[in-house]
C-alpha positions as a Markdown table, in Angstrom:
| # | Residue | x | y | z |
|---|---|---|---|---|
| 1 | Met | -50.5 | 17.9 | -2.3 |
| 2 | Thr | -53.3 | 18.0 | -5.0 |
| 3 | Asp | -54.9 | 14.9 | -7.1 |
| 4 | Thr | -54.2 | 15.2 | -10.3 |
| 5 | Pro | -57.9 | 15.3 | -12.1 |
| 6 | Pro | -58.5 | 13.1 | -14.9 |
| 7 | Val | -58.4 | 13.4 | -18.4 |
| 8 | Ala | -61.4 | 13.4 | -20.4 |
| 9 | Pro | -61.4 | 12.0 | -23.7 |
| 10 | Ile | -61.1 | 14.1 | -26.5 |
| 11 | Gln | -64.3 | 15.0 | -28.4 |
| 12 | Gly | -64.3 | 13.6 | -31.5 |
| 13 | Ala | -61.4 | 11.8 | -31.8 |
| 14 | Pro | -61.7 | 8.5 | -34.1 |
| 15 | Leu | -61.5 | 5.2 | -32.0 |
| 16 | Ile | -58.7 | 2.8 | -32.8 |
| 17 | Pro | -60.0 | -0.2 | -33.3 |
| 18 | Val | -58.7 | -2.5 | -31.3 |
| 19 | Arg | -57.3 | -5.9 | -33.3 |
| 20 | Arg | -57.6 | -8.9 | -31.3 |
| 21 | Arg | -55.4 | -12.5 | -31.9 |
| 22 | Arg | -57.3 | -14.4 | -34.5 |
| 23 | Pro | -57.5 | -18.0 | -32.8 |
| 24 | Cys | -55.7 | -20.5 | -34.8 |
| 25 | Gly | -57.6 | -23.8 | -36.1 |
| 26 | Leu | -56.4 | -26.8 | -36.9 |
| 27 | Ala | -55.2 | -26.7 | -40.3 |
| 28 | Cys | -52.6 | -23.5 | -38.6 |
| 29 | Met | -52.1 | -25.9 | -36.0 |
| 30 | Leu | -51.2 | -28.8 | -37.7 |
| 31 | Ile | -48.9 | -26.8 | -40.3 |
| 32 | Arg | -46.7 | -25.0 | -36.9 |
| 33 | Arg | -46.4 | -29.1 | -35.9 |
| 34 | Val | -45.3 | -30.0 | -38.4 |
| 35 | Leu | -42.7 | -26.9 | -39.4 |
| 36 | Met | -41.5 | -27.7 | -35.4 |
| 37 | Gly | -41.5 | -31.2 | -36.3 |
| 38 | Leu | -39.0 | -30.4 | -39.1 |
| 39 | Val | -37.1 | -28.1 | -37.4 |
| 40 | Val | -36.6 | -30.8 | -34.7 |
| 41 | Leu | -35.3 | -34.0 | -37.2 |
| 42 | Trp | -33.2 | -31.3 | -38.8 |
| 43 | Ala | -31.0 | -30.5 | -35.3 |
| 44 | Ile | -31.2 | -34.1 | -34.7 |
| 45 | Ser | -29.4 | -35.0 | -38.2 |
| 46 | Ala | -26.8 | -32.6 | -37.4 |
| 47 | Leu | -26.5 | -34.2 | -34.0 |
| 48 | Ile | -26.3 | -37.8 | -35.1 |
| 49 | Phe | -23.6 | -36.3 | -38.0 |
| 50 | Ala | -20.9 | -34.8 | -35.1 |
| 51 | Gly | -22.2 | -37.9 | -32.6 |
| 52 | Thr | -20.8 | -40.2 | -35.3 |
| 53 | Gln | -17.9 | -38.0 | -36.5 |
| 54 | Ile | -16.7 | -37.2 | -32.5 |
| 55 | Leu | -15.9 | -41.3 | -32.2 |
| 56 | Pro | -12.3 | -42.2 | -31.4 |
| 57 | Gly | -10.5 | -44.6 | -33.6 |
| 58 | Asp | -10.7 | -43.7 | -37.7 |
| 59 | Val | -13.2 | -45.7 | -39.8 |
| 60 | Ala | -10.1 | -46.5 | -42.8 |
| 61 | Thr | -8.3 | -48.2 | -40.0 |
| 62 | Ala | -11.0 | -50.3 | -38.6 |
| 63 | Met | -11.7 | -51.3 | -41.8 |
| 64 | Leu | -8.3 | -52.7 | -42.8 |
| 65 | Gly | -7.2 | -53.4 | -39.3 |
| 66 | Gln | -3.9 | -52.4 | -37.4 |
| 67 | Gln | -1.4 | -53.8 | -40.7 |
| 68 | Ala | -2.6 | -51.6 | -42.8 |
| 69 | Thr | 0.1 | -49.4 | -44.8 |
| 70 | Pro | -0.5 | -45.6 | -44.9 |
| 71 | Glu | -1.2 | -45.7 | -48.2 |
| 72 | Ala | -4.0 | -47.8 | -48.0 |
| 73 | Val | -5.6 | -45.8 | -45.1 |
| 74 | Glu | -5.1 | -42.6 | -47.2 |
| 75 | Gly | -6.8 | -44.8 | -50.2 |
| 76 | Ile | -9.9 | -45.5 | -48.3 |
| 77 | Arg | -10.0 | -42.1 | -46.7 |
| 78 | Lys | -10.6 | -41.1 | -50.3 |
| 79 | Glu | -12.8 | -43.6 | -51.3 |
| 80 | Leu | -15.2 | -42.6 | -48.3 |
| 81 | Gly | -14.7 | -39.0 | -48.7 |
| 82 | Leu | -13.1 | -38.4 | -45.0 |
| 83 | Glu | -10.6 | -36.0 | -46.3 |
| 84 | Arg | -13.4 | -33.4 | -47.3 |
| 85 | Pro | -14.6 | -31.3 | -44.2 |
| 86 | Pro | -17.3 | -32.4 | -41.9 |
| 87 | Val | -19.6 | -29.3 | -42.9 |
| 88 | Val | -19.0 | -30.4 | -46.7 |
| 89 | Arg | -19.4 | -34.0 | -45.8 |
| 90 | Tyr | -23.2 | -33.4 | -43.6 |
| 91 | Val | -24.6 | -31.0 | -46.9 |
| 92 | Ala | -23.4 | -33.8 | -49.0 |
| 93 | Trp | -25.4 | -36.6 | -46.9 |
| 94 | Leu | -27.9 | -34.6 | -45.9 |
| 95 | Ser | -29.1 | -33.8 | -49.8 |
| 96 | Gly | -28.8 | -37.6 | -50.5 |
| 97 | Val | -31.4 | -38.4 | -47.8 |
| 98 | Leu | -33.6 | -35.8 | -48.7 |
| 99 | His | -32.9 | -37.2 | -52.5 |
| 100 | Gly | -33.8 | -40.8 | -50.9 |
| 101 | Asp | -30.5 | -41.8 | -50.6 |
| 102 | Leu | -28.9 | -43.0 | -47.5 |
| 103 | Gly | -25.8 | -43.9 | -49.0 |
| 104 | Arg | -23.8 | -47.1 | -48.9 |
| 105 | Ser | -22.6 | -49.7 | -46.3 |
| 106 | Thr | -19.3 | -49.2 | -46.0 |
| 107 | Ser | -18.7 | -52.8 | -44.6 |
| 108 | Asn | -20.4 | -55.0 | -47.4 |
| 109 | Lys | -20.9 | -51.8 | -50.4 |
| 110 | Gln | -24.8 | -52.6 | -50.2 |
| 111 | Asp | -27.1 | -49.8 | -50.5 |
| 112 | Ile | -28.4 | -48.5 | -47.2 |
| 113 | Ala | -32.1 | -48.2 | -47.9 |
| 114 | Thr | -32.8 | -51.5 | -49.7 |
| 115 | Ser | -30.9 | -53.7 | -47.0 |
| 116 | Ile | -33.1 | -51.5 | -44.3 |
| 117 | Ala | -36.6 | -51.9 | -46.1 |
| 118 | Pro | -37.1 | -55.4 | -45.2 |
| 119 | Arg | -36.1 | -55.0 | -41.6 |
| 120 | Leu | -37.9 | -51.8 | -40.7 |
| 121 | Ala | -40.7 | -54.1 | -42.5 |
| 122 | Asn | -39.7 | -56.2 | -39.6 |
| 123 | Thr | -39.8 | -54.0 | -36.6 |
| 124 | Met | -42.6 | -52.4 | -37.4 |
| 125 | Phe | -45.0 | -55.0 | -37.9 |
| 126 | Leu | -43.6 | -56.2 | -34.2 |
| 127 | Ala | -44.4 | -53.0 | -33.1 |
| 128 | Ser | -47.9 | -53.2 | -34.5 |
| 129 | Val | -48.6 | -56.6 | -32.9 |
| 130 | Ala | -47.3 | -55.1 | -29.7 |
| 131 | Ala | -49.2 | -52.1 | -29.8 |
| 132 | Ala | -52.9 | -54.0 | -30.8 |
| 133 | Ile | -52.4 | -56.1 | -27.8 |
| 134 | Ala | -50.9 | -53.4 | -25.2 |
| 135 | Val | -52.8 | -50.3 | -25.7 |
| 136 | Pro | -56.7 | -52.3 | -25.8 |
| 137 | Leu | -55.5 | -53.8 | -22.0 |
| 138 | Ala | -54.0 | -51.1 | -21.1 |
| 139 | Ile | -56.7 | -48.9 | -21.6 |
| 140 | Leu | -58.7 | -52.0 | -20.1 |
| 141 | Leu | -57.1 | -52.1 | -16.6 |
| 142 | Gly | -57.3 | -48.1 | -16.4 |
| 143 | Leu | -60.8 | -48.5 | -17.1 |
| 144 | Ile | -60.9 | -51.3 | -14.1 |
| 145 | Ala | -58.4 | -49.4 | -11.7 |
| 146 | Ala | -60.7 | -46.1 | -11.9 |
| 147 | Arg | -63.9 | -48.0 | -11.4 |
| 148 | Phe | -62.7 | -50.0 | -8.2 |
| 149 | Ala | -60.4 | -47.0 | -6.9 |
| 150 | Gly | -59.1 | -48.2 | -3.7 |
| 151 | Thr | -60.6 | -51.8 | -3.5 |
| 152 | Leu | -58.5 | -54.7 | -3.5 |
| 153 | Ala | -59.0 | -55.3 | -7.0 |
| 154 | Asp | -57.0 | -51.7 | -7.8 |
| 155 | Arg | -54.2 | -53.0 | -5.7 |
| 156 | Val | -53.7 | -55.9 | -7.5 |
| 157 | Ile | -53.9 | -54.4 | -10.9 |
| 158 | Asn | -51.4 | -51.5 | -9.4 |
| 159 | Ile | -49.1 | -53.1 | -7.9 |
| 160 | Val | -48.5 | -56.4 | -10.8 |
| 161 | Thr | -48.2 | -52.7 | -13.4 |
| 162 | Leu | -45.3 | -51.9 | -11.5 |
| 163 | Ala | -44.0 | -54.7 | -11.2 |
| 164 | Ala | -43.4 | -54.9 | -14.7 |
| 165 | Ile | -42.3 | -51.4 | -15.1 |
| 166 | Ser | -39.4 | -52.1 | -13.1 |
| 167 | Leu | -38.4 | -55.3 | -14.7 |
| 168 | Pro | -35.6 | -54.4 | -17.6 |
| 169 | Glu | -36.6 | -55.2 | -20.7 |
| 170 | Phe | -33.4 | -57.9 | -20.7 |
| 171 | Phe | -34.5 | -59.5 | -17.5 |
| 172 | Ala | -37.6 | -59.9 | -18.7 |
| 173 | Gly | -36.8 | -61.5 | -21.7 |
| 174 | Tyr | -34.8 | -63.7 | -20.6 |
| 175 | Leu | -37.1 | -64.4 | -17.8 |
| 176 | Leu | -39.7 | -65.9 | -20.9 |
| 177 | Ile | -37.4 | -67.7 | -22.6 |
| 178 | Ala | -36.5 | -69.3 | -19.9 |
| 179 | Phe | -39.5 | -70.4 | -19.0 |
| 180 | Phe | -41.5 | -70.6 | -22.2 |
| 181 | Ser | -39.0 | -72.1 | -24.4 |
| 182 | Ile | -36.9 | -73.7 | -22.4 |
| 183 | Thr | -38.9 | -75.1 | -19.5 |
| 184 | Leu | -41.7 | -75.3 | -21.2 |
| 185 | Gly | -40.7 | -75.4 | -25.1 |
| 186 | Trp | -44.0 | -73.7 | -26.1 |
| 187 | Phe | -42.2 | -70.9 | -28.1 |
| 188 | Pro | -39.0 | -70.7 | -30.3 |
| 189 | Ser | -35.5 | -68.7 | -28.3 |
| 190 | Gly | -34.6 | -67.1 | -31.4 |
| 191 | Ser | -37.3 | -65.1 | -33.5 |
| 192 | Thr | -36.3 | -65.6 | -37.1 |
| 193 | Val | -38.7 | -64.7 | -40.0 |
| 194 | Ser | -38.8 | -64.9 | -43.7 |
| 195 | Asp | -41.2 | -63.8 | -46.1 |
| 196 | Gly | -41.9 | -66.9 | -47.0 |
| 197 | Met | -43.5 | -67.8 | -43.9 |
| 198 | Gly | -47.6 | -67.5 | -43.1 |
| 199 | Leu | -49.1 | -64.8 | -40.5 |
| 200 | Trp | -49.5 | -67.5 | -37.7 |
| 201 | Gln | -46.2 | -69.0 | -38.2 |
| 202 | Arg | -44.7 | -65.3 | -38.1 |
| 203 | Leu | -47.0 | -64.7 | -34.8 |
| 204 | Ser | -45.7 | -68.1 | -33.1 |
| 205 | Ala | -42.3 | -66.5 | -33.8 |
| 206 | Ile | -42.4 | -63.5 | -32.6 |
| 207 | Ala | -44.9 | -64.3 | -29.3 |
| 208 | Leu | -41.8 | -63.8 | -26.7 |
| 209 | Pro | -40.4 | -60.1 | -28.1 |
| 210 | Thr | -44.1 | -59.3 | -28.4 |
| 211 | Ala | -44.9 | -60.6 | -24.5 |
| 212 | Thr | -41.4 | -58.5 | -23.6 |
| 213 | Leu | -42.6 | -55.4 | -24.9 |
| 214 | Val | -46.5 | -55.8 | -23.9 |
| 215 | Ile | -44.8 | -56.4 | -20.7 |
| 216 | Ala | -42.8 | -52.8 | -20.8 |
| 217 | Val | -45.3 | -50.8 | -21.9 |
| 218 | Leu | -48.3 | -52.1 | -20.4 |
| 219 | Gly | -48.1 | -50.3 | -17.3 |
| 220 | His | -47.1 | -47.0 | -17.7 |
| 221 | Met | -50.5 | -46.5 | -20.4 |
| 222 | Met | -52.7 | -48.3 | -17.8 |
| 223 | Arg | -51.7 | -46.0 | -14.2 |
| 224 | Met | -51.6 | -43.0 | -16.8 |
| 225 | Thr | -55.0 | -43.7 | -18.2 |
| 226 | Arg | -56.0 | -44.5 | -14.6 |
| 227 | Ala | -55.2 | -41.0 | -13.0 |
| 228 | Ala | -56.7 | -39.2 | -16.3 |
| 229 | Leu | -59.9 | -40.7 | -15.5 |
| 230 | Leu | -59.6 | -40.2 | -11.4 |
| 231 | Asn | -58.9 | -36.5 | -12.1 |
| 232 | Val | -61.6 | -36.1 | -14.3 |
| 233 | Met | -64.0 | -38.4 | -12.5 |
| 234 | Ser | -63.6 | -35.5 | -9.2 |
| 235 | Ala | -64.9 | -33.0 | -11.7 |
| 236 | Pro | -68.8 | -31.9 | -10.8 |
| 237 | Tyr | -70.8 | -33.0 | -13.9 |
| 238 | Ile | -69.6 | -36.6 | -13.2 |
| 239 | Glu | -71.2 | -36.3 | -9.5 |
| 240 | Thr | -74.2 | -34.8 | -11.1 |
| 241 | Ala | -74.2 | -38.0 | -13.6 |
| 242 | Glu | -74.1 | -40.4 | -10.6 |
| 243 | Leu | -76.8 | -38.1 | -9.3 |
| 244 | Lys | -78.9 | -38.8 | -11.9 |
| 245 | Gly | -78.7 | -42.7 | -11.6 |
| 246 | Leu | -76.5 | -43.5 | -14.1 |
| 247 | Ser | -74.2 | -47.1 | -13.5 |
| 248 | Pro | -71.0 | -46.4 | -12.8 |
| 249 | Trp | -70.0 | -48.3 | -16.0 |
| 250 | Arg | -71.8 | -45.4 | -18.3 |
| 251 | Val | -70.7 | -42.8 | -16.8 |
| 252 | Ile | -66.9 | -44.1 | -17.4 |
| 253 | Trp | -68.0 | -44.5 | -20.5 |
| 254 | Lys | -69.7 | -41.4 | -21.6 |
| 255 | His | -69.0 | -39.0 | -19.7 |
| 256 | Ala | -65.5 | -39.5 | -18.1 |
| 257 | Leu | -63.2 | -41.6 | -21.2 |
| 258 | Pro | -64.4 | -39.0 | -23.8 |
| 259 | Asn | -62.8 | -35.9 | -21.4 |
| 260 | Ala | -59.4 | -37.8 | -20.2 |
| 261 | Leu | -59.1 | -38.9 | -24.0 |
| 262 | Ser | -56.3 | -36.2 | -24.5 |
| 263 | Pro | -53.4 | -37.6 | -21.7 |
| 264 | Ile | -54.3 | -41.0 | -23.0 |
| 265 | Ile | -53.8 | -40.2 | -26.4 |
| 266 | Asn | -50.8 | -38.7 | -25.7 |
| 267 | Val | -48.8 | -41.5 | -23.2 |
| 268 | Val | -50.0 | -44.1 | -26.0 |
| 269 | Ala | -48.8 | -42.6 | -28.6 |
| 270 | Leu | -45.2 | -41.8 | -26.4 |
| 271 | Asn | -45.1 | -45.6 | -25.8 |
| 272 | Met | -46.0 | -46.7 | -29.2 |
| 273 | Ala | -42.3 | -44.4 | -30.3 |
| 274 | Tyr | -40.6 | -46.6 | -27.9 |
| 275 | Leu | -42.3 | -49.7 | -29.0 |
| 276 | Val | -40.4 | -48.9 | -32.4 |
| 277 | Val | -37.3 | -46.7 | -31.0 |
| 278 | Gly | -36.6 | -48.9 | -28.2 |
| 279 | Val | -37.0 | -52.0 | -29.8 |
| 280 | Val | -33.3 | -52.2 | -29.9 |
| 281 | Val | -32.7 | -54.3 | -26.9 |
| 282 | Val | -35.0 | -56.7 | -27.5 |
| 283 | Glu | -33.8 | -57.3 | -30.8 |
| 284 | Val | -31.2 | -57.7 | -30.0 |
| 285 | Ile | -31.8 | -60.4 | -27.3 |
| 286 | Phe | -34.1 | -62.6 | -29.5 |
| 287 | Val | -32.0 | -62.2 | -32.8 |
| 288 | Tyr | -34.8 | -60.5 | -34.8 |
| 289 | Pro | -34.1 | -59.5 | -37.7 |
| 290 | Gly | -35.2 | -55.7 | -37.9 |
| 291 | Met | -33.1 | -52.4 | -37.6 |
| 292 | Gly | -32.4 | -52.6 | -33.7 |
| 293 | Gln | -30.3 | -55.5 | -34.6 |
| 294 | Tyr | -29.1 | -54.1 | -38.2 |
| 295 | Met | -27.9 | -51.0 | -36.7 |
| 296 | Val | -25.8 | -52.9 | -33.2 |
| 297 | Asp | -24.3 | -55.5 | -35.8 |
| 298 | His | -23.1 | -52.5 | -37.8 |
| 299 | Val | -22.5 | -50.2 | -34.8 |
| 300 | Ser | -19.3 | -53.2 | -34.2 |
| 301 | Lys | -18.0 | -53.1 | -37.6 |
| 302 | Arg | -17.6 | -48.7 | -37.3 |
| 303 | Asp | -20.1 | -48.5 | -40.1 |
| 304 | Val | -21.0 | -45.3 | -39.8 |
| 305 | Pro | -23.4 | -44.6 | -42.6 |
| 306 | Val | -25.5 | -47.5 | -41.3 |
| 307 | Val | -25.6 | -45.9 | -37.6 |
| 308 | Gln | -27.0 | -42.3 | -39.5 |
| 309 | Ala | -29.0 | -43.8 | -41.2 |
| 310 | Cys | -31.0 | -45.7 | -38.3 |
| 311 | Gly | -30.5 | -43.1 | -35.9 |
| 312 | Leu | -32.2 | -40.7 | -38.7 |
| 313 | Ile | -35.0 | -43.3 | -39.2 |
| 314 | Phe | -35.9 | -44.0 | -35.3 |
| 315 | Ala | -35.9 | -40.2 | -34.8 |
| 316 | Ala | -38.0 | -39.6 | -37.6 |
| 317 | Val | -41.0 | -42.1 | -36.4 |
| 318 | Tyr | -40.4 | -40.7 | -32.9 |
| 319 | Ile | -41.0 | -37.1 | -34.3 |
| 320 | Leu | -43.7 | -37.9 | -36.5 |
| 321 | Leu | -45.6 | -40.6 | -34.0 |
| 322 | Asn | -45.8 | -37.6 | -31.6 |
| 323 | Leu | -46.8 | -35.4 | -34.3 |
| 324 | Val | -50.2 | -37.8 | -35.0 |
| 325 | Ala | -50.7 | -37.8 | -31.0 |
| 326 | Asp | -50.7 | -33.7 | -31.0 |
| 327 | Ile | -53.3 | -33.8 | -33.6 |
| 328 | Ala | -55.3 | -36.3 | -32.3 |
| 329 | Ala | -55.2 | -34.8 | -28.4 |
| 330 | Val | -56.4 | -31.6 | -30.5 |
| 331 | Ile | -59.2 | -33.2 | -32.5 |
| 332 | Ala | -60.0 | -35.0 | -28.8 |
| 333 | Asn | -60.1 | -31.9 | -26.9 |
| 334 | Pro | -61.5 | -28.6 | -29.2 |
| 335 | Arg | -59.8 | -26.2 | -26.1 |
| 336 | Leu | -56.5 | -27.2 | -26.9 |
| 337 | Arg | -56.9 | -24.9 | -29.9 |
| 338 | His | -57.6 | -22.0 | -28.3 |
| 339 | Pro | -55.1 | -22.1 | -25.5 |
| 340 | Arg | -55.2 | -19.0 | -23.0 |
């Protein structure tokens, strides 16, 4: 069997330039993320609408009661537009949302956007206060745990945060009410706020729900911060910095933390999204006038437009915070702009 001789290149043949794929810059990545977020939000809107349509029972019958006549039920169905095909109703609802019209509540005929605005502000205020406490505290505890890894301080911090993660929100909330409200009488058990209250009065009113949310998210952020720092501190350049005689805190602050920011930013943003979206249970426990309480009240009334609007707003906030996390992670770590 003879070997095939190599084929020599044709003399004088023009060389065809190979086009290399240009790296996508920050603006390109931002546009991609925004478009992807819009597609996901559209898909979620379809799921929310479909989920509310397949619920058992009939909205008109639930509004009028079991003793309603068929004529009255049919009149309500026509008034609400329920006789139209689901696809037509979905397109009409989505078109209204795109124009800023969330519809009207079927239980009290009020404009949903007008009713949601102050409650959304209350929810964002509660989540912001909880985030302002939880994020710096989690990063500080993560830095301490990473600096003293394997010591008693590290073990105590890990045990306490793991216990906090294991506590369900409703259980932690009831424990805080029993101790700080009933036993000590320091804070009210219900978190009622109004427009005329000052900042200190508002902070005092939301002290217990804020503490509950901090307990819920603190452990996860702390453990992720610790893990990211320990992963970076095993790199050779950290050992070089230590051999130069830099103090351990300076090594962590100047060299380890900047390179560990990307996963820390992601976990912080995810927990911030959880503070806004997962606040429903806490608002119900403390009777806080936020979006979560508003949605639960109207679920019991089978107020489908309100449930759809609240679900869509929660989804939009979650997607927006994830988009912010992606952008912040890319800014903190430029290597993410050129994935392999």
